[in-house]
N, C-alpha and C positions, 0 to 999 in steps of 0.2 A: 537451426534449432534441432535438437536431438530428441524429438518427441515422435509419437506414432505418426502424426501429421498435424499441421496447423489446424485443420478442420476438426481434429479430435479434441481440441482444447475448448473448455467451456467453464463458465461460472454457474454455480448452483446455490440457491439459498440453503441455510442450515435448517434442517428439518428433524423431526423425531427419528426418522429412518437413517440419518447420517451423522447425528450429533456425537455419538460415541466414537466414530472414526475421527471426527474433527478433534475431539478432546485428546485422542491418542497421538495426534500429529506432533512431531518433535524436530526442532532445528538441531544443528551441530552443537555439541556441548559448549564450545568456545563462543557461540553466538547467544547463549541464553541470557547473558547480561545486557544484550542489545535489543532484545525483543521480548515483550510479555508473552506468556503462554496463551493459547487459544482460550482456555477457560476464563482468564481475566478479560480478554476481548469480548467474549460473549456476555459476561456480566456487565461490562460497560455498554454493550449494545442494548441490553435490556434497560439499563438506567437512562440512556440517551434517546431511546425510542427511534422515531423517524429520522433523527439526525445521524444515526449510525447505519451503515450499509455493509453488513458482514456477508461474505460469500466464500464458498469453497471452490478451489481450483481443481478441475478434473482433466486428466488426459485419458480419453476413452472412459473406461470404468474405474480407473485408478485415481484415488485422491492424492494429489501432489502438493497441495498447499492451501493456505487460508489468507484472505485479505479482509480488511475492513476499511471502508472509506468514511470520512466525516463530511456531512452535508450542511452547509450554512450554519456553522457553529460560531458563537461569539469568540473572538480572539482577543486576548488581553493586550494592553498597550494602547496608548493614545494615538500612535501613528499607524494603526492597523488599517489597511485599505479595505475597500468594499463597504457595502451598506452597514453602517454602525459597527464597523470592525468585524464583520462576519467573513468566514473563509470556508472553503471546502478543499478536500484533498485526501491523501492516503494516510490512514491512521496506523494500520498494522499490515505487515507482510511477513508471513511465515511460510517458508518453503521447506518441505520435509527434507531432513538431512541427506538421505540417499537419492534425492531427486534434484539436487542443486546442480547448476552448471548446464542445464538443458533448455533454458529459455523461458522457464515458467515465471520467473520474477519479472522479466521484461513484458511478457504477455499480461501479467496481472496489472502492472502499471499502465499499460496501454488500454486495458479494459476499463480501469477506473477513469482514465482520461476521456475515453469515449462516453462513459456514463455522465461525467460532469459536463461535457459538451452538450449531450442530449438534454440536460437539465438547464442549459443556458449559462453555464459557468465557464469562464475563459482563463482562469488561473487555478493551478493545482498546487497545493502546498503539501509539504512533507517535512518531518523532523527526523533527525537521526543522532545517535550517539557517535561522537568522533572517536577515533583511536584505531588501533591495529586491526581489529576485526569489525569495525564499523562499516556501514554501507555507503559512506560519502562518495567514494569513487564511482560506484554503481549509479547513484542518482545523477552525478555530474555527467557521466557518459550518456545518460538518457536526455540530457539537456536542462536539468534543474540547475538554477544558479542560487548560490547562497545569498540570503538577503542581508546578512549581518546581524539579524535578530537572534535571540536565544529563547527557547521554550524550556525553562528549567535548565538542565545541563545539556540540552540538545541544540544542534545547529538547525536552522530553518532554511528550507529551500523552496523555490517556486518555479513552476514550469508554465510558460505561456502557451495556452491552448487555443488562441485566437486563430481565425481562418488564415490569416496572412503569415502566421508564425512558421519559421523553419524548424522550430523545436517541437517537442511532443513526440510521443511514441505511439505505435499502433500495435495491436495484439500479434501481428504476423512477424514482428522483428525478433531477432535472436539475442542470446546472452542472458544471464541471470545472476542474482545474488539474493541472499536473505537479508531483509531489512526491516526496520521499524519506522513507521510514521506515526507519531503520537501527538495528540492534542496537548497532553501533559505527560510527564515522565512515563516511561514504559514499565 
């Protein structure tokens, strides 16, 4: 990981003191079709209340990214697993264009996985746009497997977070990508 140090990485809630910096965060231009901007994510977090978990990713004092998890949201489809078709996972992941390739995306996915485990959830879902600049390879590298489902025009992946699983990531691992995980289209 090319960061100050793994210990310098942390997640912080979005606050009045950092919201402007969050809104200024930009991914690479070729990725803008793959991930919604932070402003949309924050509007969705407001609308979804406690089912959304938005966080900023810091390396030391430097803002390097944004993530948002979804917690126990209804999932469409009759074959959706879990209580009454409810799922949790990564909704959005935006890594600042100049900060990509340094391990921040992997850290973010691992941090969400740890939060879901802490809440008693043992499957982590994500969706992504497929294509040339899509993050599918990144998620597969982290152990997500495609379910064969579609969420709008996006592929659906799941990561086993159970104790005996050999998959799942932890915040200390390296490598990154910018990605989107969206409950519905990004």
